[in-house]
Structure formats: structure tokens, C-alpha cells
MDTraj code that builds the backbone (N, CA, C; nanometers):
import mdtraj as md
import numpy as np

residues = "UNK UNK UNK UNK UNK UNK UNK UNK UNK UNK UNK UNK UNK UNK UNK UNK UNK UNK UNK UNK UNK UNK UNK UNK UNK UNK UNK UNK UNK UNK UNK UNK UNK UNK UNK UNK UNK UNK UNK UNK UNK UNK UNK UNK UNK UNK UNK UNK UNK UNK UNK UNK UNK UNK UNK UNK UNK UNK UNK UNK UNK UNK UNK UNK UNK UNK UNK UNK UNK UNK UNK".split()
xyz = np.array([
    [5.8826, -13.6040, -3.5538],
    [6.0299, -13.6157, -3.5155],
    [6.1064, -13.7018, -3.4684],
    [6.2219, -13.6834, -3.5620],
    [6.3019, -13.8277, -3.5825],
    [6.3882, -13.7938, -3.4028],
    [6.4249, -13.8921, -3.3414],
    [6.5217, -13.9320, -3.2651],
    [6.6565, -13.8705, -3.2819],
    [6.6781, -13.8674, -3.4129],
    [6.8273, -13.8424, -3.4682],
    [6.8522, -13.7001, -3.5088],
    [6.7387, -13.6105, -3.4396],
    [6.7416, -13.4668, -3.5161],
    [6.7790, -13.4019, -3.3440],
    [6.7543, -13.4556, -3.2286],
    [6.8174, -13.4431, -3.0658],
    [6.9570, -13.3338, -3.0726],
    [7.0562, -13.4068, -3.1467],
    [7.1573, -13.3185, -3.1445],
    [7.1978, -13.2249, -3.1969],
    [7.1073, -13.2028, -3.2874],
    [7.0839, -13.0616, -3.3543],
    [7.0149, -12.9695, -3.2874],
    [6.9125, -12.9934, -3.2598],
    [6.7817, -12.9108, -3.1428],
    [6.8647, -12.8972, -3.0384],
    [6.9711, -12.9676, -2.9757],
    [7.0262, -12.8966, -2.8593],
    [7.1238, -12.8010, -2.9183],
    [7.1973, -12.8399, -3.0536],
    [7.2717, -12.6856, -3.0818],
    [7.2633, -12.5736, -3.0987],
    [7.0903, -12.5858, -3.1899],
    [7.0313, -12.4373, -3.1935],
    [6.9842, -12.3967, -3.0135],
    [6.9522, -12.4783, -2.9581],
    [6.9151, -12.4056, -2.7904],
    [7.0205, -12.3349, -2.7709],
    [7.1573, -12.4024, -2.7874],
    [7.2853, -12.3525, -2.6995],
    [7.2783, -12.2030, -2.7718],
    [7.3206, -12.1745, -2.9722],
    [7.3135, -12.1161, -3.0104],
    [7.1843, -11.9847, -2.9891],
    [7.0696, -12.0373, -2.9378],
    [6.9527, -11.9122, -2.8934],
    [7.0287, -11.9140, -2.7647],
    [7.0640, -11.9556, -2.6626],
    [7.1066, -11.8885, -2.5244],
    [7.2305, -11.8109, -2.5863],
    [7.2788, -11.8195, -2.6857],
    [7.4034, -11.7441, -2.6867],
    [7.3854, -11.5955, -2.7234],
    [7.2716, -11.6437, -2.8695],
    [7.2366, -11.4896, -2.9360],
    [7.1453, -11.4313, -2.8130],
    [7.0801, -11.4678, -2.7245],
    [6.9900, -11.4207, -2.6473],
    [7.0981, -11.3334, -2.5297],
    [7.2176, -11.3972, -2.5137],
    [7.3103, -11.3108, -2.4183],
    [7.3430, -11.1977, -2.4670],
    [7.3653, -11.2284, -2.6226],
    [7.4606, -11.1192, -2.6696],
    [7.3404, -11.0167, -2.6872],
    [7.2156, -11.0542, -2.7578],
    [7.0974, -10.9173, -2.7630],
    [7.0786, -10.8531, -2.6662],
    [7.0800, -10.9261, -2.5354],
    [7.0487, -10.8027, -2.3620],
    [7.1975, -10.7488, -2.3878],
    [7.3152, -10.7865, -2.3778],
    [7.4336, -10.7310, -2.3709],
    [7.4430, -10.5988, -2.4667],
    [7.4088, -10.6148, -2.5923],
    [7.4267, -10.4952, -2.6624],
    [7.2842, -10.4296, -2.6997],
    [7.1970, -10.4270, -2.6355],
    [7.0431, -10.3637, -2.6036],
    [6.9727, -10.3522, -2.7224],
    [6.9656, -10.4528, -2.8233],
    [6.8759, -10.4781, -2.9225],
    [6.7947, -10.5188, -2.8283],
    [6.6690, -10.4029, -2.8653],
    [6.5273, -10.4174, -2.8124],
    [6.4272, -10.5210, -2.8207],
    [6.4131, -10.5374, -2.9465],
    [6.3002, -10.6259, -2.9789],
    [6.3963, -10.7844, -3.0008],
    [6.4421, -10.8122, -3.0189],
    [6.5450, -10.9230, -3.0644],
    [6.5925, -11.0374, -2.9345],
    [6.5607, -11.0073, -2.8590],
    [6.5816, -11.1429, -2.7249],
    [6.4070, -11.1703, -2.6979],
    [6.3104, -11.0959, -2.7519],
    [6.2208, -11.1458, -2.7196],
    [6.1707, -11.2705, -2.8113],
    [6.2167, -11.2649, -2.9327],
    [6.1894, -11.3193, -3.0284],
    [6.2675, -11.4095, -3.0271],
    [6.4077, -11.4174, -2.9920],
    [6.4502, -11.5177, -2.9643],
    [6.4286, -11.6432, -2.8427],
    [6.3646, -11.5654, -2.7550],
    [6.3301, -11.6405, -2.6609],
    [6.1791, -11.7629, -2.7124],
    [6.1134, -11.6736, -2.7910],
    [6.0244, -11.8258, -2.8606],
    [6.0722, -11.8724, -2.9142],
    [6.1985, -11.8632, -2.9959],
    [6.2406, -12.0065, -3.0918],
    [6.2786, -12.0967, -2.9432],
    [6.3747, -12.0287, -2.8689],
    [6.4174, -12.0863, -2.7877],
    [6.3181, -12.1845, -2.6762],
    [6.2174, -12.1097, -2.6670],
    [6.1000, -12.2129, -2.6066],
    [6.0467, -12.3442, -2.6883],
    [6.0813, -12.2861, -2.8448],
    [5.9846, -12.3753, -2.9339],
    [6.1291, -12.5195, -2.9300],
    [6.2052, -12.4914, -2.9049],
    [6.3651, -12.5700, -2.9469],
    [6.3262, -12.6526, -2.8228],
    [6.3222, -12.6246, -2.7122],
    [6.2911, -12.6547, -2.5421],
    [6.2217, -12.7896, -2.5628],
    [6.0653, -12.6860, -2.6246],
    [5.9435, -12.7721, -2.6351],
    [5.9626, -12.9180, -2.7196],
    [6.0313, -12.9051, -2.8268],
    [6.0798, -13.0187, -2.8924],
    [6.1500, -13.1253, -2.8110],
    [6.2432, -13.0385, -2.7940],
    [6.3780, -13.1660, -2.7550],
    [6.2771, -13.2609, -2.5834],
    [6.1724, -13.1693, -2.5715],
    [6.1535, -13.2735, -2.4134],
    [5.9743, -13.3414, -2.4973],
    [5.9383, -13.3230, -2.5735],
    [5.8460, -13.4146, -2.6754],
    [5.9664, -13.5274, -2.6981],
    [6.0876, -13.4896, -2.7868],
    [6.1474, -13.6213, -2.8180],
    [6.1846, -13.7005, -2.6994],
    [6.2350, -13.6457, -2.5515],
    [6.2492, -13.7550, -2.4457],
    [6.1709, -13.7984, -2.3801],
    [6.0220, -13.7350, -2.3930],
    [5.8838, -13.8060, -2.3716],
    [5.8569, -13.9286, -2.4424],
    [5.8596, -13.9072, -2.5668],
    [5.8521, -14.0273, -2.6699],
    [5.9602, -14.1128, -2.6383],
    [6.1153, -14.1278, -2.5874],
    [6.1862, -14.2042, -2.5737],
    [6.1625, -14.2692, -2.4440],
    [6.1596, -14.2154, -2.3275],
    [6.0920, -14.2323, -2.2267],
    [5.9973, -14.3475, -2.2329],
    [5.8671, -14.3267, -2.2927],
    [5.7663, -14.3632, -2.2926],
    [5.7838, -14.5227, -2.3862],
    [5.8776, -14.5289, -2.4719],
    [5.9357, -14.6223, -2.5381],
    [6.0035, -14.6929, -2.4942],
    [6.0827, -14.6833, -2.3804],
    [6.1805, -14.7560, -2.2942],
    [6.0599, -14.8183, -2.1728],
    [5.9665, -14.7528, -2.1373],
    [5.9281, -14.7853, -2.0249],
    [5.7712, -14.8928, -2.0889],
    [5.7471, -14.8960, -2.1827],
    [5.6470, -14.9379, -2.3220],
    [5.5996, -15.0871, -2.2255],
    [5.5360, -15.1625, -2.1819],
    [5.4842, -15.3164, -2.1455],
    [5.4374, -15.4059, -2.2966],
    [5.4932, -15.4742, -2.3302],
    [5.4135, -15.5712, -2.4739],
    [5.3820, -15.6546, -2.3797],
    [5.2404, -15.7152, -2.4011],
    [5.1943, -15.7891, -2.3483],
    [5.2500, -15.9426, -2.4196],
    [5.2805, -16.0591, -2.3604],
    [5.3102, -16.1612, -2.4213],
    [5.1736, -16.2634, -2.4911],
    [5.1881, -16.2729, -2.6106],
    [5.1148, -16.3453, -2.6862],
    [5.1143, -16.4857, -2.6931],
    [5.0331, -16.5457, -2.6266],
    [5.0717, -16.7201, -2.6277],
    [5.0547, -16.7588, -2.7652],
    [5.1345, -16.8746, -2.7700],
    [5.1921, -16.9334, -2.9050],
    [5.0528, -17.0036, -2.9654],
    [5.0110, -16.9872, -3.0943],
    [4.9042, -17.0867, -3.1534],
    [4.9087, -17.2658, -3.0953],
    [4.8087, -17.2729, -3.0351],
    [4.8253, -17.4015, -3.0408],
    [4.6590, -17.4670, -3.0661],
    [4.6850, -17.5467, -3.1709],
    [4.5484, -17.6296, -3.2039],
    [4.4927, -17.6792, -3.0482],
    [4.3526, -17.6840, -3.1173],
    [4.2597, -17.7480, -3.0055],
    [4.3073, -17.8913, -2.9912],
    [4.2835, -17.9593, -2.8319],
    [4.2919, -18.0831, -2.8481],
    [4.1963, -18.1352, -2.8502],
])
top = md.Topology()
chain = top.add_chain()
for i, resn in enumerate(residues, 1):
    res = top.add_residue(resn, chain, resSeq=i)
    for name in ("N", "CA", "C"):
        top.add_atom(name, md.element.get_by_symbol(name[0]), res)
traj = md.Trajectory(xyz[None], top)
């Protein structure tokens, strides 16, 4: 996943919240269940992006000493 997709995933997540609320309010029987599955997937993808960003920010790269000719 591309980190640049995060804003789009947030938009999808927010829209799903709104659709779930609407489906529950309107009494659409099976609709909320399917929307919850999609919402869970969107939230998992966002969490994966966040975890990847956090790992990248906290990664420690060992310092490689410069090549020196034998003395």
C-alpha cells in the first residue's frame, strides 16, 4: 500500500460510518453487516499504514565505517 492512499482510506472509512448510521436508521436489515465488514477492512489498512510509518520512523540504521586501506 502506498502511504499517499491514507487520506482516501480515511474518506472511505468516514463514508462507511455514515452509511452504517443511515442503514441502521432506515432499518435496512443486511446492509449494516456488509458495511461493517468493509469498515473493518478500511480500518485495518489504515492501521497497517500507520504501523509501517511508525516502524520507518523508529528504524535504526547501523553506521557503516568508511573503507580504510590496510596500514
